[in-house]
C-alpha positions in Angstrom: 54.9 0.6 109.6 54.2 3.6 107.4 55.5 2.2 104.5 53.8 -0.8 104.2 51.8 -1.4 101.0 47.8 -1.2 101.0 46.1 -3.7 99.2 42.5 -3.0 98.3 40.0 -5.3 96.3 39.9 -4.6 92.7 39.7 -2.6 90.4 43.1 -1.5 90.5 43.2 0.7 87.8 40.4 3.7 88.2 39.2 6.2 86.0 38.2 9.9 86.8 35.0 9.5 85.7 32.1 9.2 87.8 28.7 8.0 87.1 27.1 11.6 87.6 29.8 12.9 85.4 28.9 10.3 82.5 25.3 10.9 83.3 25.8 14.7 82.8 27.7 14.1 79.5 25.0 12.0 78.1 22.5 14.8 79.1 24.4 17.4 77.4 24.9 15.2 74.3 21.0 14.8 74.0 20.3 18.5 74.3 20.4 19.0 70.6 17.8 16.4 69.9 15.6 17.9 72.8 16.3 21.3 71.6 15.1 20.5 68.0 12.6 18.4 69.1 11.0 21.5 71.3 12.0 23.5 68.1 9.8 21.5 66.0 7.3 20.7 67.7 6.3 23.5 70.1 6.2 24.3 73.5 4.5 21.2 74.6 7.3 18.8 73.7 9.1 20.7 76.4 6.5 20.1 78.9 6.7 16.3 78.2 10.2 16.3 78.7 9.9 18.4 82.0 7.0 16.0 83.3 8.9 12.9 82.0 11.9 13.8 83.8 10.2 14.7 87.2 8.2 11.5 86.8 11.8 9.5 87.3 13.4 11.8 89.5 10.4 11.7 91.7 10.0 7.9 91.5 13.6 7.4 92.5 13.6 9.9 95.4 10.0 8.4 96.9 11.2 4.7 96.3 14.4 5.7 98.4 12.3 7.1 101.1 10.2 4.2 101.0 13.3 2.0 101.9 15.0 4.1 104.4 12.1 5.2 106.5 9.4 2.2 105.7 11.7 -0.8 105.4 14.5 0.5 108.0 17.5 0.4 105.3 18.8 3.7 107.1 22.2 3.7 105.1 20.8 3.4 101.8 22.0 6.0 99.6 19.7 8.6 97.7 20.9 7.7 94.1 19.0 10.4 92.5 22.1 12.6 92.8 24.2 10.3 90.1 21.7 12.0 87.6 20.8 8.3 85.7 16.9 8.8 86.8 17.3 12.2 84.6 18.6 10.2 81.8 16.2 8.0 81.7 13.5 10.5 82.0 14.8 12.7 79.1 15.3 9.7 77.0 12.0 8.4 77.6 10.4 11.7 76.8 12.4 11.8 73.0 10.8 8.4 72.8 7.0 9.6 73.2 5.1 11.2 70.4 4.4 15.1 71.5 0.5 14.8 72.0 0.7 12.2 74.8 -1.4 12.7 78.1 1.2 14.2 80.9 -0.2 11.3 82.9 1.1 8.6 80.8 4.6 10.1 80.8 4.8 10.1 84.7 3.1 6.3 84.4 5.9 5.4 82.1 8.6 7.3 84.6 7.5 5.1 87.3 7.7 2.2 85.3 10.9 2.7 84.3 12.4 3.6 87.9 10.5 1.4 89.7 9.6 -1.8 87.9 12.8 -2.1 85.8 15.5 -0.6 87.5 15.0 -0.3 91.5 13.1 -3.2 92.2 16.2 -5.4 90.6 18.5 -3.3 92.8 19.4 0.0 91.2 21.4 1.3 88.7 24.1 -1.3 87.5 21.6 -4.0 88.3 18.6 -3.5 85.9 18.8 -6.5 82.8 17.2 -4.0 80.1 17.5 -0.4 79.6 14.6 1.2 81.6 13.4 4.3 79.1 12.8 1.7 76.3 11.2 -0.9 78.9 9.0 2.0 79.8 8.3 3.3 76.3 7.0 -0.7 75.5 5.1 -1.0 78.2 3.2 2.2 77.2 2.9 1.0 73.4 1.5 -2.3 74.7 -1.0 -0.8 77.4 -1.7 2.4 74.8 -1.3 1.6 71.4 -3.3 4.3 70.1 -1.8 6.9 71.9 1.7 6.0 71.8 1.4 5.9 67.7 -0.9 9.0 67.1 1.7 11.5 65.6 -1.0 13.9 64.7 0.2 17.2 65.5 0.6 21.3 64.4 3.9 20.3 63.0 3.4 17.1 61.1 -0.3 15.5 60.0 0.9 13.2 57.8 2.0 9.2 58.4 5.9 9.1 59.7 8.3 8.4 56.9 8.7 4.8 57.8 5.1 4.2 57.9 5.1 5.9 54.1 8.0 3.7 53.1 6.4 0.3 54.1 3.3 1.4 52.3 5.7 1.8 49.2 5.6 5.5 48.9 8.4 7.8 48.3 9.9 9.7 51.1 11.9 13.2 51.2 15.3 12.0 52.8 16.3 15.4 53.2 13.7 16.2 55.3 14.4 13.2 57.7 18.0 14.0 57.7 17.2 17.5 58.9 14.0 16.6 61.1 11.1 18.3 59.7 9.0 14.9 59.9 6.6 13.3 62.0 7.8 11.1 64.7 8.6 10.9 68.8 10.0 14.2 70.1 13.6 13.4 70.0 13.8 11.1 67.0 13.3 13.0 64.1 16.5 15.0 63.5 19.3 12.9 62.2 21.6 15.7 62.0 20.8 16.8 65.8 21.1 13.1 66.7 24.5 12.7 65.5 25.6 16.1 66.9 25.0 14.8 70.4 26.6 11.4 69.2 29.8 13.4 68.4 30.0 15.0 72.0 29.6 11.6 73.4 32.5 10.1 71.2 34.8 12.7 71.6 34.6 12.7 75.2 35.2 8.6 75.3 31.9 8.0 77.0 31.0 5.5 73.7 32.8 4.0 70.8 31.7 3.0 67.4 31.6 -1.0 68.0 28.0 -1.1 68.9 26.7 1.8 66.6 28.7 1.1 63.7 27.9 -2.6 63.3 24.2 -1.9 64.5 23.7 0.5 61.5 25.7 -1.4 59.0 23.5 -4.5 59.8 20.5 -2.6 59.2 21.5 -1.2 55.9 22.8 -4.7 54.3 19.2 -6.3 55.7 17.3 -3.6 54.1 19.2 -3.8 50.9 18.7 -7.6 50.6 15.3 -8.4 52.0 13.8 -4.6 51.4 12.6 -5.4 47.9 14.1 -2.2 46.4 17.7 -3.6 46.6 20.5 -0.9 47.4 18.5 2.1 46.2 20.5 5.0 48.1 17.3 6.6 49.0 15.6 3.6 50.5 18.9 2.6 53.0 19.3 6.3 53.6 15.4 6.5 55.0 15.8 3.4 56.7 19.2 4.7 58.8 17.4 8.1 59.1 13.9 7.2 59.9 12.5 6.4 63.7 14.4 5.7 66.4 17.4 4.0 64.9 19.8 6.5 65.5 18.6 7.6 68.8 18.9 4.0 69.5 21.9 3.0 68.4 24.2 6.0 69.9 22.1 6.6 73.1 20.4 3.4 74.1 22.2 0.4 72.6 25.4 1.8 74.1 23.9 1.7 77.6 27.0 0.7 80.2 24.6 -1.7 82.2 22.9 -3.7 79.5 25.6 -4.0 76.5 28.1 -6.5 76.7 31.5 -5.5 78.3 33.8 -7.6 75.8 34.7 -5.9 72.5 33.8 -9.0 70.3 30.8 -9.2 72.2 29.8 -5.5 71.3 30.3 -6.3 67.4 28.1 -9.1 68.0 25.4 -7.3 69.8 25.4 -5.0 67.2 24.8 -7.4 64.2 22.0 -8.8 66.6 20.4 -5.9 67.1 20.7 -4.9 63.4 19.0 -8.1 62.3 16.0 -8.0 64.5 15.5 -4.4 63.7 15.5 -5.3 60.2 13.2 -8.3 60.7 10.7 -6.0 62.8 10.8 -3.5 60.0 10.3 -5.3 57.0 8.4 -8.5 57.9 6.5 -7.3 60.7 3.3 -5.6 61.0 4.6 -2.3 62.3 7.2 0.0 60.7 9.6 0.5 63.4 11.3 -2.2 65.5 14.1 -0.7 67.2 12.8 -0.3 70.9 11.9 -4.1 70.8 14.9 -5.0 69.1 17.1 -3.5 72.1 15.1 -4.9 74.7 15.4 -8.5 73.2 19.4 -7.6 72.6 19.8 -6.7 76.2 18.3 -10.3 77.2 20.8 -11.7 75.1 23.6 -10.1 76.5 24.8 -12.5 79.2 24.8 -15.4 76.4 26.8 -13.1 74.3 29.3 -12.5 77.0 29.6 -16.3 77.8 30.8 -16.9 74.2 32.8 -14.1 73.4 34.7 -13.8 76.8 38.8 -13.8 76.2 40.8 -16.3 77.4 42.8 -15.5 79.9 46.7 -15.3 79.6 48.2 -18.2 80.5 45.2 -20.8 79.8 45.0 -22.8 76.7 41.2 -23.4 74.8 39.9 -26.8 75.6 41.2 -29.3 73.2 44.3 -27.3 71.9 47.5 -28.9 71.5 50.5 -27.8 73.6 52.5 -27.1 70.1 55.7 -29.1 71.8 
């Protein structure tokens, strides 16, 4: 009897990576952007990050306690320890201006965890990126505070706003990060360093980020009104939340397509939406809304990019006899 084969449900091929290890890798990869944000904007950036993370972790803990002790779900597992709430809080903070009131950061964290993640069943069930959904919620609710990037480090308009107004921008400052913007989006070098960590660890690949960035560059060159001017294209790629969104939020395992072709299609759609919002829209940015709209299209993308199972013909195809 000891030699009987054990049959279990799929998946049969398993990885050594766990949810918590993946989330820890993402946290480590976000440290360059977070660290530069604190260096550039000062100690208050660290305070916003801390409050945002505490808000998301606290919201998930309280929601778990409510289900367990009030709703009677005694077997409900506390998912705070998988570190996904920490990643959500960190990403939300990096998408916030440094001068935002701290209670807004907490409100955004509660919205991300409760309204977007937990009410839909928790990690793996949410249909859009919680951190970006919370950022858009705050943008709609408090547009003046969410677009106020004036601080001790920077007093002028953001590079994308200046670019949209027809002004020249310093691409070098944008690459290094000495510009206005949210806490984690200003330094393209810091974001790229974190992205390299994820790529080397095999957490993400270049399908979505590459197709996203290339599409934005082509769209800006064709419709931006300045042709393929290297300074203009570089500013579009390094400015705003594009780099942060392309490598850290568009690649979210839960809200991205799982098919290889679908990921390329997804990246192209995100690039087109971002280009439309930036160039033809009233605002200078558009990454957050582009990714959220792309999240809603994922089921449709997967439907039409699903590979044909081995041994089956596509409908209407000839047998070849």
